[in-house]
N, C-alpha and C positions, 0 to 999 in steps of 0.2 A: 837547612838549619830552620830555626823558627823564624829568621827574616825572608829566607825564601818561600815558607809556608803564609809568612802575613803577607806577604807582596802577591802570590797567587791569589789569595783572600780578597783583596784589595781591587784586584783585576775583575774577578767575578763580580763584585760589589758594583763597580763601575759601568763594568758591561752590561751587566743584567745576565749574560752567559754564562751556564755551566760552565761548558768546554769552550775555549778560547785557544788552546794549542793542542795537539796530538797527544802531548803528553799527559794531560788532563784525566782523558780517557779513549784512549787508544781505539778502543773496539766503537767506541759512541762515537767519533769522529766523522765518518764516513754516512753514518745517518743522518749526526748534525747539517754537515753539510749538503746533504741530498735536499733536507726539509728545508735548508736557506735556501737552496738554488729554487727548489717550489715555490716557496713564496715569492723569491723574486719575479718568477716566470706569471706567479697568479697575479699580481701587482701590474705588470706590464699588458696582461689579459684584458684588466680590467679597464686599462685605460685605452687599449683597442676597442675593447664594447662600447666605449665612451665616443670613440670616433665613428663608430657605426652609428649610433643613435645622433649624431651631428650629420653624418651625410643623408639619413632618413629625414631627419628634420628638416635639411637643406632643400631637398628634392620636393618634400611636401607641401613646404613654403611656397616656392616655385610654382607647383602644380593649384595653390590656391589661385593665385592670380591668373593661370592658365584656365579654369573653371569659369572664373569671371568672364573671361575674355569671351571663351565657347557662350555664355548665357549672355552676353551682350552680341553676338552673331545670331543667336537662336532670335532674340529679341527682332533684330533688322529684320530676318527673313520673315515671319510673323506680321510685321509691318508690311514689306513687300508682295505679302499673298494677300494682302487685302487690295486687290484691284478695283474695286468701287471706288477710292479714293486716292489712289496713285498713278501720276502719270509717269512716262517713262523718264521723266527728271527727276522725280521722287525716287524711282528705280535705281535711275544711276548713280546718284547722289550716296543712295543706301551701299550699293556694290561697292564703292570706292572708298567708304569706312568698313566693309567687310574684308576689301585687299589688304587693308592697311592693317586689320587685326589679324590675317592671316601672316600679316609679315612678321608681329609681335611674337605669335603663335612658335614661329620658326628659330625667333632671336633667344627666346627663352629656351627652346629645345636646345640650341647650340652653344649657350653659352652658361648655362647653369652647371657650375661644378663645384667640386670641393676637393682642395689641391691643386694636382694638375688634372683632376679624372673627371669628366665629361659624363654629366650624371643621368641629362634626359633626353641623350641623340641615339641611343638603341647599344651604345657599345657598352656600357656599364654592367659587368658581370656577363656579357655576352658574346664573348672571343675576342680575338687579340687582331690590331690590323697593319697591313705591313705599309711601310713609309711608301704612299702614292707614287712616289718618283722614282721610287727603286727600278732599276731595269732586270728586265728580268734575263736570265741567262740564257737560258734556252728554250725558244718558243718558234712552233711550224707555223707559218702562214695559213691562209685560209681560213675558210670554215672549221668549227672543231664540233664535234660532238662528245657529249658527257651524259652520267646517270645521277638523278639524285636518289640517293638511297635511304633517305632519312629526312623526314619533314617533323619538328618537335619531338614526342615520342612515338611518333608512327613508324615504324620499320617497312620501308619500300623493297628490300631486296629483291623478293621474288620478283615486283612487276615495277621496276624504276621507270620514274617518269623521264625518257630521254629527251635532252636539252641540245638545240643546237646553236651556235653563234654564228655570227655573223664573219666575215675575215677578218681577221687579225693582225695588223702589220708587224713585220721582223723587229720593226724599232720601238714595239710596244712597253709600256712600263707597267708597273703593277697595277693603276688607275685603271689602263687601258683595258687589262685582262678583266679587272674586275668590273668594269663598265660593260663590255661586251656580254660576259656573264650573267650579267644583272638585268641586261636587257631581253636575253633569250630567255631567264629565270622565269621573269614576270611573264612573258609572252605564254610559258608553256603552263606557269599557274592560273594565269587567266582563263586558259582552253580547259581547264579540269572544270568535268561536270559538277552538279551540285552535291553529287555524292561521292565522289573524287576524295583522294587521300588530302590533297590540299585543304578544298573547304573541311574537311572532318576536323582538320586542326588550327581552323578560323583564319587559313589564311584568304586573301586577297590579292591581286597583281598589285595594287597600290599600296599595300602593305609591307611587300617584302623588297626595301630596300637594299639592295646589298653592301654598298661603296667597296673601296679596297680591302678587303679583309680575307684573304688568300690563304690558305694556311701555310705558316713559316715551316714546312716540310721539307728537308734536304733533298727530297727524291719525287717531291711533288705528285705522290701517290694518293692523295685524299686532300679534302678542301673542308671547310667549316665557315660558315657563311650568317651572320646573324640580321635576322629578319628584323624591319623597324618597330617591331611590337614586341622584341625580347625573345622574338624564336628562333631556332638554329636549324638551319638546312645544313645536311651534311652529306659526302658523297664520292664517287670515284673521279677523281682530275687527270688519271693517268693517259686518258685518251687527249687531253689539251696538251698536255709532253711540256709543263711547266717544271721543268727541274731546279731550281733554285733563283734565289734573289740574290741581290749584293747585301741590301740591309734589311732589319727588321725591325719591329717595335718590341719593346721590351713587352716580354709576355707577364707579367705580372702590373703593368701599369695601369691596366682597367680590369682586374679580374673582378672587384666586387667581392674579395675574399678577405675574411678578419679570423685574425688568428687568438681567440676566445677560451684558449686555455695553456696553460703550462708546458703543455707535451705535442709533441708533433701529431696533425691529424685531425686535432681537437680546432675546429674553424665554423665558422656559419658564414655563408655568403648570401649576399643582394643582388639579386639580378632586377634591373629597372627597363621597359620596352620607351622606344622612342614617343615624343608628343608634339613631333612636328605638325604643321598642316598638312604633308603629305601622308603622314602615318596616321593621322587623322580621319582623311579623309574630307578635308574642307577647301583645299588647295584648289580643286578644280570646278567647284561651286560657282553658278553664275547666277544671280537675284533676278539679272533683267532677262533671263533667256525664258520661253514658254516653259511653262511647270517647274521652273529652278526653285523659286522658293519655298514651293511643297517639297522638293529634292532635299533641301538646303535644311529646312526642319526635321527630317528623317533622318539624316547624316548628323547632326550635331546632336539629336538625341543620342546617338550611339557614342559619338564622339564623348559627350557629358559623362555618359554612363563607363567608357572605356577608361577615362582620366579618374573617375571614383572610385573603379575597382583598383585603380594602383594606388591611388592614396589609401585605401583601406589596407591592401598588402602594406605600405608602409609604416602603417598606423600598428600594423602585427610585427612588423620586424623591428619597431621600436621596443614594443613588449618583450618581444623574444629577449633583445640586448639587455633591459632594463631586468628581467629576470635572472640572465646569466651573470650579472653584474652583482646582483643580491647573491647570488650561489657562491660565486670567487669570493666575495667579501667573508661570507661565512669559513669558505675554507683556509683563506689567507688568517683569519682570527684563530683558529683550531690549530694550523701548523706552524704559527707564531709561538704558540703556548707550547705545541710538542717541542720546538727547538729549542726552548729555553729551558 
């Protein structure tokens, strides 16, 4: 009756929507609900992209301090290189400060985080880690041999790098396995010639700190390990015989992937390498050694360039997220108009 029509008209006016129930437009309801769902998803995607900007800003802020530390370390190296006016005591004092600054680099690398995700230890966006205390359920004793079949984007399947570990005890944890593999992989990569596949991907022995990140694969048929600069090493782990672990980390805990759309697969990923003293190649520098200051200057120039490159990449990530947010907001506005 007239009262019912009046009620429906008032409902449309108060809600701002033409369709409030199936009876208003049965055919248009599913379209309207679909649009409403898209709008909700897009609004959340905007918030996700804003989180992405926050991650990049947090990491970049920490790297700004890292750069300042590296610059101070370079100043100390230049000072120590001036042999004409520096005695052993002066070089020793410079080395003490140098060592303290290395510790600060490690602190920044290990503690910079967003939520529960570490940003600068090499794990963000670079693979998942097994709990280091997890017992490996099946593990043969003795030395083990396995192949590295991929480094970065270099496929080595036809001519893999053969890696042999030291003896692994039967009581080993996942960390023990990773440590054994880490030592062996470092040795294998260090042995690569200048023209080898490892060198071609920018690896050195010091840069490939593996940590406890053996793939959480129930069959243990493969592994994926993150290098400290964000590189990924993968290969065949079947020869090592790891068939499982008792517990694994959440695969999404440190994925570096952001959902920036209303639908599946609309993602944007961030990957950040480590900036610890070992990753930057400053941990073993000695200003008091013969020629040590000159070596330090060269190493620090490379470290500063590496951090600057990472900061530039983070700036590019921020720009991508900002463009994504602008596009999402336009989509939200247009879909909201269509929905009403």
